[in-house]
Residue frames relative to the residue before (quaternion, step in Angstrom):
aa qw qx qy qz dx dy dz
M 1.0000 0.0000 0.0000 0.0000 0.00 0.00 0.00
Q 0.4025 -0.7038 0.5377 0.2316 3.53 -1.03 0.91
S 0.5096 -0.6106 0.4872 0.3607 3.57 -1.17 0.48
L 0.6775 -0.4844 0.3938 0.3890 3.56 -1.37 0.40
S 0.6714 0.5450 -0.3349 0.3742 3.62 0.84 -0.72
K 0.6886 0.4723 -0.2532 0.4885 3.49 1.28 -0.49
Q 0.5953 0.5531 -0.3620 0.4568 3.66 1.23 -0.11
H 0.0066 -0.7991 0.5992 -0.0488 3.59 -0.87 1.04
G 0.8081 0.3625 -0.2343 0.4008 3.48 -1.34 0.47
L 0.5534 -0.5992 0.4796 0.3236 3.51 -1.49 -0.07
T 0.5062 -0.6130 0.5053 0.3358 3.51 -1.22 0.38
A 0.6846 -0.5055 0.3258 0.4119 3.56 -1.19 0.23
I 0.6082 0.5522 -0.3162 0.4745 3.46 1.21 -0.72
S 0.6465 0.5356 -0.3009 0.4525 3.56 0.98 -0.91
W 0.6602 0.5097 -0.3027 0.4613 3.53 1.08 -0.84
V 0.6288 0.5140 -0.3274 0.4830 3.57 1.05 -0.78
I 0.6479 0.5017 -0.3368 0.4637 3.63 0.88 -0.62
V 0.6374 0.5450 -0.2930 0.4592 3.55 1.03 -0.92
I 0.6945 0.4539 -0.2680 0.4897 3.55 0.92 -1.01
A 0.6234 0.5435 -0.3513 0.4388 3.62 0.97 -0.62
I 0.6717 0.4660 -0.2945 0.4949 3.54 1.00 -0.84
A 0.6203 0.5244 -0.3437 0.4712 3.58 0.94 -0.66
A 0.6317 0.5245 -0.3154 0.4757 3.66 0.98 -0.92
M 0.6383 0.5433 -0.3154 0.4449 3.61 0.95 -0.96
F 0.6971 0.4562 -0.2757 0.4795 3.60 0.88 -0.86
V 0.6188 0.5171 -0.3489 0.4775 3.64 1.08 -0.52
I 0.6557 0.4931 -0.3271 0.4689 3.52 1.05 -0.69
F 0.6123 0.5516 -0.3321 0.4588 3.53 1.04 -0.68
L 0.6668 0.4801 -0.2809 0.4959 3.58 0.96 -0.94
L 0.6506 0.5022 -0.3409 0.4564 3.67 0.85 -0.71
R 0.6781 0.4517 -0.3049 0.4932 3.63 1.09 -0.57
L 0.7202 0.4842 -0.2597 0.4236 3.63 0.97 -0.72
I 0.6135 0.5986 -0.3587 0.3697 3.58 1.03 -0.82
P 0.6655 0.5027 -0.3332 0.4398 3.68 0.78 -0.79
I 0.6233 0.5404 -0.3456 0.4473 3.56 1.13 -0.77
Y 0.7017 0.4499 -0.2823 0.4749 3.60 0.91 -0.84
I 0.5865 0.5445 -0.3778 0.4657 3.55 1.14 -0.41
D 0.6347 0.4976 -0.3261 0.4931 3.63 1.05 -0.72
G 0.5894 0.5708 -0.3426 0.4576 3.62 1.10 -0.87
Y 0.6901 0.4853 -0.2903 0.4516 3.53 0.85 -0.96
S 0.6263 0.5089 -0.3405 0.4826 3.60 1.04 -0.65
V 0.6380 0.5104 -0.3489 0.4590 3.56 0.98 -0.72
R 0.6454 0.5287 -0.3216 0.4478 3.58 0.96 -0.79
E 0.6569 0.5151 -0.2828 0.4723 3.54 1.03 -0.95
S 0.6342 0.5034 -0.3325 0.4835 3.61 0.98 -0.78
V 0.7100 0.4422 -0.3061 0.4546 3.63 0.71 -0.90
N 0.6163 0.5248 -0.3409 0.4781 3.59 0.98 -0.66
Y 0.6096 0.5482 -0.3481 0.4546 3.61 1.01 -0.68
M 0.6698 0.5238 -0.3061 0.4282 3.49 0.95 -0.83
E 0.5566 0.6268 -0.3531 0.4155 3.51 1.31 -0.47
T 0.6699 0.4933 -0.2592 0.4907 3.53 1.26 -0.64
Q 0.6328 0.5245 -0.3284 0.4654 3.58 1.23 -0.19
K 0.1703 -0.8553 0.4835 0.0748 3.54 0.28 1.29
E 0.5991 0.5934 -0.3480 0.4096 3.64 1.18 -0.47
L 0.5353 0.6363 -0.4045 0.3808 3.52 1.26 -0.23
V 0.4906 0.6497 -0.4384 0.3808 3.56 1.21 -0.24
N 0.6857 0.4807 -0.2460 0.4880 3.63 1.13 -0.76
Y 0.5830 0.6052 -0.3521 0.4120 3.67 1.19 -0.22
P 0.4841 -0.6182 0.5015 0.3633 3.56 -1.09 0.50
T 0.6424 -0.5823 0.3434 0.3611 3.56 -1.13 0.60
R 0.5983 0.5524 -0.3526 0.4610 3.53 1.21 -0.56
A 0.6759 0.4779 -0.3102 0.4675 3.63 0.94 -0.74
I 0.6073 0.5229 -0.3616 0.4764 3.64 1.07 -0.58
K 0.6475 0.4972 -0.3209 0.4801 3.58 0.95 -0.81
K 0.6673 0.4954 -0.3017 0.4672 3.60 0.85 -0.82
S 0.6127 0.5390 -0.3388 0.4683 3.58 1.06 -0.71
L 0.6763 0.4893 -0.2980 0.4630 3.61 0.92 -0.94
L 0.6570 0.5235 -0.3060 0.4479 3.58 0.98 -0.84
K 0.6154 0.5238 -0.3369 0.4832 3.56 1.15 -0.72
K 0.6567 0.5061 -0.3143 0.4624 3.58 0.84 -0.91
L 0.6606 0.4757 -0.3210 0.4840 3.69 0.94 -0.80
N 0.6272 0.5349 -0.3509 0.4444 3.59 0.97 -0.70
I 0.6344 0.5225 -0.3263 0.4670 3.61 1.03 -0.89
N 0.6926 0.4701 -0.2470 0.4882 3.59 1.08 -0.84
S 0.4384 -0.7381 0.4127 0.3044 3.65 1.37 0.02
V 0.3757 0.6631 -0.5132 0.3946 3.49 1.19 0.90
Y 0.0401 -0.8367 0.5447 -0.0399 3.60 -0.44 1.18
S 0.5645 0.6135 -0.3895 0.3915 3.59 1.29 -0.07
V 0.6525 0.4576 -0.3284 0.5069 3.64 1.14 -0.17
T 0.1478 -0.7859 0.5983 0.0497 3.52 -0.86 1.04
A 0.6776 -0.4743 0.3404 0.4473 3.63 -1.23 0.06
E 0.6128 0.5708 -0.3363 0.4308 3.56 1.19 -0.51
D 0.6702 0.5296 -0.2655 0.4469 3.46 1.28 -0.46
I 0.6590 0.4769 -0.2720 0.5142 3.51 1.42 -0.17
Y 0.0703 -0.7852 0.6152 0.0072 3.59 -0.79 1.05
V 0.0390 -0.7781 0.6262 -0.0301 3.56 -0.86 1.16
T 0.0196 0.7788 -0.6235 0.0656 3.57 -0.73 1.07
K 0.2441 -0.7236 0.6308 0.1374 3.55 -1.27 0.73
K 0.1334 0.7895 -0.5838 0.1345 3.51 -0.87 0.98
N 0.8519 -0.0586 -0.0041 0.5204 3.61 -0.71 1.18
G 0.7446 -0.4319 0.2440 0.4466 3.58 0.87 0.77
K 0.6400 0.4763 -0.3083 0.5181 3.48 1.40 0.15
V 0.2330 -0.7346 0.6141 0.1702 3.50 -1.21 0.53
I 0.1962 -0.7591 0.6180 0.0585 3.56 -0.97 1.13
V 0.0531 -0.7944 0.6049 -0.0150 3.46 -0.72 1.11
E 0.0373 0.8123 -0.5791 0.0592 3.54 -0.60 1.15
V 0.1257 -0.7528 0.6423 0.0709 3.58 -0.98 0.90
D 0.0307 0.7899 -0.6057 0.0911 3.51 -0.63 1.17
Y 0.2421 0.7778 -0.5413 0.2087 3.56 -0.36 1.17
E 0.1745 -0.7627 0.6058 0.1440 3.54 -1.37 0.14
V 0.2853 -0.7482 0.5845 0.1308 3.51 -1.19 0.74
R 0.1315 -0.7719 0.6196 0.0549 3.59 -0.84 0.91
E 0.0408 -0.8070 0.5869 -0.0509 3.55 -0.63 1.26
K 0.3472 -0.7334 0.5462 0.2079 3.61 -0.67 1.09
I 0.2592 -0.7409 0.6051 0.1334 3.57 -1.09 0.90
V 0.7238 -0.2907 0.2353 0.5799 3.57 0.38 -1.17
G 0.8464 0.0939 -0.1101 0.5125 3.54 -1.10 0.74
N 0.7704 -0.2745 0.2327 0.5262 3.63 -0.65 -1.14
L 0.4934 0.6502 -0.4355 0.3796 3.55 1.17 0.32
D 0.0221 0.8270 -0.5602 0.0406 3.59 -0.74 1.05
F 0.3678 -0.6557 0.6049 0.2625 3.52 -1.24 0.40
I 0.0309 -0.7548 0.6528 0.0562 3.66 -0.94 0.78
V 0.0443 -0.8017 0.5948 -0.0389 3.56 -0.68 1.16
S 0.1414 -0.8083 0.5679 0.0647 3.62 -0.66 1.17
F 0.1147 -0.7707 0.6262 0.0280 3.52 -1.20 0.84
N 0.0132 0.7707 -0.6371 0.0068 3.56 -1.19 0.74
E 0.0142 0.7875 -0.6148 0.0403 3.53 -0.67 1.10
K 0.0369 0.8059 -0.5884 0.0549 3.59 -0.84 0.90
I 0.0245 -0.7785 0.6266 -0.0258 3.50 -1.07 0.98
T 0.2002 -0.7312 0.6279 0.1758 3.54 -1.30 0.27
I 0.1785 -0.7712 0.6063 0.0760 3.57 -0.89 1.07
Q 0.1321 -0.8100 0.5691 0.0508 3.52 -0.71 1.15
């Protein structure tokens, strides 16, 4: 039997386990990255609305429709009209987008990612 000082490296089983764990993390990342890219697009669309001061004069339905149209142009399909809340209060318009995305990983294991973006237009 060789002494411990002469033994180096991992066994084949250890390498298989390390590669399997690394592959699992790669799969997780490949599933999560598109969700967060869409979340960034939603944030940018909502923040753009904050610069549109004339929206204060629009009805709430038109504001919601405008945001949905912008999200559709940016290919964000995870946000629906039910996820957008527009309220008018004291001459201000509050736009809130509150939604969650569920992504299946394997079997009955899912990722659930929640997003909430809120702005006030004055």
